[in-house]
C-alpha positions as CSV (number, residue, x, y, z in Angstrom):
1,M,-18.7,-31.4,42.8
2,R,-17.7,-30.7,39.3
3,S,-14.6,-32.4,38.0
4,C,-12.7,-32.1,34.8
5,V,-9.9,-33.9,32.9
6,I,-7.7,-31.8,30.7
7,I,-6.3,-33.4,27.5
8,P,-4.1,-31.3,25.2
9,T,-3.9,-32.9,21.7
10,L,-1.8,-32.5,18.5
11,N,-2.5,-35.0,15.7
12,E,-3.8,-37.7,18.1
13,E,-6.5,-39.2,16.1
14,K,-5.2,-42.6,16.8
15,N,-5.5,-42.5,20.6
16,I,-8.3,-40.3,21.5
17,L,-11.0,-42.9,21.1
18,K,-9.1,-45.4,23.2
19,L,-8.3,-42.8,25.9
20,Y,-11.9,-41.6,25.8
21,K,-13.1,-45.4,26.4
22,K,-10.7,-45.9,29.3
23,I,-11.8,-42.6,31.0
24,L,-15.5,-43.8,30.7
25,K,-14.7,-47.2,32.2
26,T,-13.4,-45.4,35.3
27,K,-17.3,-44.4,36.0
28,I,-16.1,-41.1,37.6
29,N,-18.4,-38.2,36.9
30,L,-16.3,-35.7,35.2
31,D,-16.1,-33.6,32.0
32,I,-13.5,-34.2,29.4
33,L,-11.7,-31.1,27.9
34,F,-9.7,-31.5,25.0
35,V,-7.4,-28.7,24.0
36,D,-6.3,-28.9,20.4
37,D,-3.6,-27.0,18.6
38,N,-4.6,-27.0,15.2
39,S,-4.1,-30.8,14.5
40,T,-3.9,-31.7,10.6
41,D,-5.3,-35.2,11.0
42,N,-8.9,-36.1,12.2
43,T,-8.2,-35.2,15.7
44,R,-10.8,-32.2,15.8
45,L,-13.4,-34.2,13.9
46,I,-13.2,-37.1,16.6
47,V,-13.5,-34.8,19.3
48,K,-16.5,-32.9,17.7
49,K,-18.3,-36.4,17.2
50,L,-17.7,-37.1,20.9
51,S,-19.0,-33.9,22.0
52,K,-22.1,-34.2,19.8
53,N,-22.8,-37.4,21.3
54,N,-21.5,-36.9,25.0
55,K,-22.4,-33.5,26.6
56,K,-19.6,-33.9,29.0
57,V,-17.1,-33.8,26.4
58,K,-15.8,-30.1,25.9
59,F,-13.2,-28.7,23.5
60,I,-10.9,-25.6,23.0
61,F,-9.6,-25.4,19.4
62,R,-6.7,-23.2,18.8
63,N,-5.5,-21.8,15.6
64,N,-1.7,-22.1,15.9
65,K,1.0,-24.5,17.7
66,K,1.6,-22.4,20.9
67,G,3.0,-25.1,23.0
68,I,2.0,-27.9,25.5
69,G,2.5,-25.4,28.4
70,S,0.3,-22.8,26.9
71,A,-2.3,-25.3,26.2
72,H,-2.4,-26.2,29.8
73,K,-2.7,-22.6,30.9
74,D,-5.6,-21.9,28.5
75,A,-7.5,-25.1,29.7
76,I,-6.9,-24.5,33.5
77,K,-8.1,-20.9,33.0
78,Y,-11.2,-22.3,31.3
79,A,-11.8,-24.6,34.2
80,Y,-11.5,-22.2,36.9
81,K,-13.7,-19.8,34.9
82,K,-16.2,-22.7,34.7
83,K,-16.2,-23.3,38.4
84,Y,-14.7,-26.9,38.4
85,S,-13.6,-28.1,41.8
86,L,-11.3,-30.7,40.8
87,I,-8.8,-30.8,37.7
88,I,-6.9,-33.6,36.3
89,T,-4.4,-33.0,33.6
90,M,-3.1,-35.7,31.3
91,D,-1.4,-36.7,27.9
92,A,-3.3,-37.9,24.9
93,D,-0.7,-40.3,23.6
94,G,-1.8,-43.4,25.8
95,T,1.0,-43.2,28.3
96,H,-1.2,-42.0,31.1
97,D,-3.7,-44.7,32.3
98,P,-7.1,-43.5,33.8
99,K,-6.9,-46.2,36.2
100,Y,-5.1,-43.9,38.6
101,F,-7.8,-41.4,38.6
102,K,-9.3,-42.7,42.0
103,S,-6.1,-42.7,43.9
104,M,-5.1,-39.4,42.6
105,I,-8.4,-37.9,43.3
106,K,-8.3,-39.4,46.9
107,K,-4.8,-37.8,47.6
108,A,-6.0,-34.4,46.2
109,Y,-8.2,-34.0,49.1
110,M,-5.4,-34.7,51.6
111,Y,-2.7,-32.7,49.9
112,D,-2.5,-29.4,47.7
113,Y,-1.1,-30.7,44.6
114,V,-0.8,-34.4,43.3
115,I,1.7,-35.4,40.7
116,T,2.7,-38.6,39.3
117,S,6.2,-40.0,39.6
118,R,8.2,-42.4,37.2
119,F,11.0,-42.8,39.8
120,K,9.4,-43.8,43.1
121,K,9.5,-47.4,42.2
122,E,11.5,-49.6,39.7
123,N,10.7,-50.2,36.1
124,L,7.8,-47.8,35.7
125,I,9.2,-46.8,32.3
126,K,10.7,-50.3,31.6
127,D,9.5,-50.5,28.0
128,W,10.7,-47.0,27.0
129,P,13.3,-46.6,24.3
130,I,16.8,-46.1,25.8
131,E,17.0,-42.5,24.2
132,R,13.7,-41.5,25.9
133,K,14.8,-43.0,29.3
134,L,18.3,-41.1,29.2
135,I,16.4,-37.7,28.4
136,T,13.9,-38.3,31.2
137,Y,16.5,-39.2,33.8
138,T,18.9,-36.6,32.8
139,R,16.1,-34.0,32.9
140,H,14.9,-35.1,36.4
141,I,18.7,-35.0,37.7
142,L,19.2,-31.4,36.3
143,V,15.9,-30.1,37.8
144,K,16.7,-31.7,41.2
145,T,20.4,-30.4,41.1
146,F,19.5,-26.7,40.1
147,L,16.1,-26.2,41.6
148,G,16.1,-28.6,44.4
149,L,13.1,-30.4,43.1
150,S,13.3,-34.1,44.2
151,Y,9.7,-34.7,42.5
152,D,9.2,-36.1,39.2
153,A,8.5,-32.4,38.2
154,S,8.3,-32.7,34.5
155,G,5.3,-35.1,34.0
156,A,1.8,-33.9,32.9
157,Y,-0.3,-36.3,34.8
158,R,-1.6,-34.3,37.8
159,C,-4.6,-33.7,40.0
160,F,-5.5,-30.8,42.4
161,L,-8.7,-29.1,43.7
162,T,-9.1,-25.6,42.6
163,K,-10.0,-24.2,46.0
164,K,-6.2,-25.1,47.1
165,I,-4.2,-23.8,44.4
166,P,-4.8,-20.4,43.0
167,L,-5.1,-19.9,39.3
168,N,-2.3,-17.3,39.2
169,I,0.4,-19.8,40.2
170,F,0.0,-21.5,36.9
171,F,0.6,-18.1,35.0
172,Q,3.7,-17.5,37.0
173,S,5.3,-19.9,34.8
174,K,6.4,-18.1,32.0
175,N,7.2,-21.2,29.9
176,N,4.7,-22.3,27.3
177,D,6.3,-25.5,26.3
178,Y,7.5,-28.7,28.1
179,A,9.4,-26.6,31.0
180,F,6.0,-25.4,32.1
181,F,5.5,-28.7,34.0
182,W,8.6,-28.3,36.4
183,E,8.3,-24.6,36.5
184,V,4.8,-24.9,38.0
185,T,5.9,-27.6,40.5
186,Y,8.8,-25.2,41.6
187,Q,6.3,-22.4,42.0
188,I,4.1,-24.6,44.0
189,K,6.9,-25.7,46.3
190,L,8.2,-22.1,46.7
191,K,4.6,-21.1,47.8
192,Q,5.0,-24.0,50.3
193,Y,1.9,-26.0,49.1
194,T,1.9,-29.7,49.9
195,I,2.9,-32.0,47.0
196,Y,2.3,-35.7,46.8
197,E,3.6,-38.1,44.5
198,I,1.9,-41.2,43.1
199,P,4.2,-43.9,41.5
200,V,2.7,-44.6,38.1
201,K,3.7,-47.1,35.4
202,L,3.9,-45.3,31.9
203,V,3.6,-47.3,28.9
204,Y,5.6,-46.0,25.9
205,R,3.4,-44.4,23.0
206,K,2.3,-47.2,20.7
207,L,0.4,-45.0,18.0
208,G,1.3,-41.6,16.6
209,K,4.5,-39.7,17.1
210,S,5.8,-37.8,19.8
211,K,5.8,-34.0,19.9
212,M,9.1,-33.6,21.7
213,K,11.9,-32.5,19.5
214,F,15.4,-32.1,20.1
215,K,14.8,-28.3,20.1
216,H,12.4,-28.5,23.0
217,I,15.1,-30.4,24.9
218,I,18.0,-27.7,24.2
219,Y,15.5,-24.7,25.0
220,S,14.2,-26.4,28.2
221,L,18.0,-26.9,29.5
222,F,18.7,-23.1,28.5
223,Y,15.6,-22.3,30.2
224,L,16.4,-24.3,33.3
225,M,19.7,-22.4,33.5
226,K,17.9,-19.1,33.2
227,I,15.7,-19.8,36.2
228,F,18.3,-21.2,38.3
229,F,20.5,-18.1,37.5
230,E,17.4,-15.7,38.4
231,R,16.3,-17.4,41.6
232,K,19.6,-18.5,43.0
233,I,22.2,-16.2,41.8
234,L,20.2,-12.8,41.3
235,K,17.5,-13.8,44.0
236,V,14.9,-12.4,41.7
């Protein structure tokens, strides 16, 4: 079985090597696919060096900043085309620890779609700044209220078998930014696939800068209202 972990990057030169070494320590046989959105630091140079030294490191270099959701779509499409059986998606900023790979993969054989949760146990985002906690909890409550998703639907740390989830579901999510994650979860729930949540402790980013801006938060809120109106009111 061929497995692949997808890691979108944008100016993550300070985190890539640390994450790469942590992935190797899991001793799980998988390819590492970096998807870079035109980083202006040394991210691409580091990825190229890793790829040169390890044939299991792959990369997609995109010319423009097209959004985190778009990066996932391109990478997932690539993974399906290359006939990977299992896909893990994660962030490059150090918040997602590869130590959860084994439990995620195990559950992927039992359920259709495995996502990670910051809410199933207490103190899983204990060291996060108060403003980021507020954004995360507020988004969770709004998505739950308007779409009926009780899951932690906005995280990027996920795992699934390609034979269980058809590729087109990821493209039924029209959003190409952060709302992509909860929209895909919503689509999967609508199609009645089984979803399993694994509680994970997320350490707040220590190196580099967050890519989430205030405009992303506002746009996601408007997009949520749009989906709610179309699905719940217009019955689209």
